[in-house]
N, C-alpha and C positions, 0 to 999 in steps of 0.2 A: 493667172495675173491678181496680182492680192490687190486686193482688197482697194487698198490709201494708193495704187499704182492707176485703179479703176477708179476711183473716185477725184485723181486729178489727172489723165485725160477728160474727163465727164467736165471738168470745172476750163476748163480749156478750151474744150470746142464750147462751150457753152459762159463761154469771156468771149471770144473769138466771135460769135453769130449777133449774141446784144450789140457788142461794138460794129453793128454790118446794120444790126437795124434801127436802135436808135441814134444811128448818123446819120440813116436815111431819113426815120421821122423824122427831128430837129430838120433837118433838111427842109424837106415838107412844108415843115409852122414857121421856117424861114422865109420862104419864097418857095409855096409851088411852082410858077413858075418858069422857075430857071432852076432845076432839081438839075445838076452834078449824072453827067451821065454815065462813065462810071460805076459814081451809086447805084442810079435806076437797072443796070445793066445786070448786076450782081447779086440783085432786089429778084432779082424775073429772071439770073441761073438759080437761086439757090429757092423758089418756089416754080419754076420749073422743078426738076429736082423730089422735091417732098411729093410732089403727085408722081415722080416715074413711080405703080409698085415694083420694078424689076430693078430696079441698080444696087448695085452692089458694095459706094460703098458705105462702109462700115459708119465715116463722122454721119452722113444725111441719114443712113437705119437711127440712130442714134436722136439724130431731133426730130427725125417724124415721133418716135417713142416719146419722146419727153410732153412735142407739140400732142401729140391727140388722147394720148393723157387728159391733158389736163383743157383740150377742145370737148372730151367725154365731159366731165364734168360738167364741163358749163350748157354737156346739152349740145354738141354743136354736132355736126356732121364733117368728119375732113376732111371726104370730098368736096362737100357742097363749097367750106370753107375753104379750103385754094381753090378751087374755082371760081370764086366770091374774086379773094385771092388778085389769080391774073386775070380778072374783069375789070379790077378798078384799075392795075396796075395798065392795060391794053387803052381804058379810054380814056387812060389818065384825071383819075376822080381816084387825086389822091389823099383827101379829108377822111375819105369815103374808108384809104387803103389802111391810112395812118393804123384810125380807130382801129381794124382791125389787126394788126400789128403788134396793138398793143395789150392783143391776149397770151399772143407769141411774145412777147416779151416778156409778161405774167410769166409765161411757163419755162419758160430761160433761161429767167428772178431765179426763179423760185431751186428753178437745179443748180444750178450755181450758186447758191447759197447754202441749199441743202452737201453738197461737194464739198464745200471750201469748210463749215462745222464736224466731216466726218474725219478729213483728212483735221484738222485743228487736234479732232480725242485721239489722235495716235503720238 
C-alpha cells in the first residue's frame, strides 16, 4: 500500500472512532443519567475489542497500536487502562470513563492530524 493510501486509511479510521468516542463523551457531559443505549453498546464493543489480544480485525489492531503508544507516553499500562475503562462502564462511573476516554481521544486526534498533514503533502 502506498503512503498516501495508508495515511488515508488512518485518517478515515481515526475520524470514525474519534466521532464515536466524542459523541459518547458529549452525551455523558450532557446527561450521564440518560445515555443512548446504542452509543453505550458501541463503546462497550470497542473497549472489549481493544482488550482482545487475539483480535484479527486490522482496524482494531491499528487503533490499539495508536492508543497504546499514547498510553506508554503517559506511563499508563494498556491492559490496566482498558480494564479500568471496562469497570467504569460496567459500574456506570461515566465521569471517570469520560476522563479516561480523553486519553484515547488525544491519541486518535494526534494520529488523525498527522495523517491529514501527510495527505496534504502529496
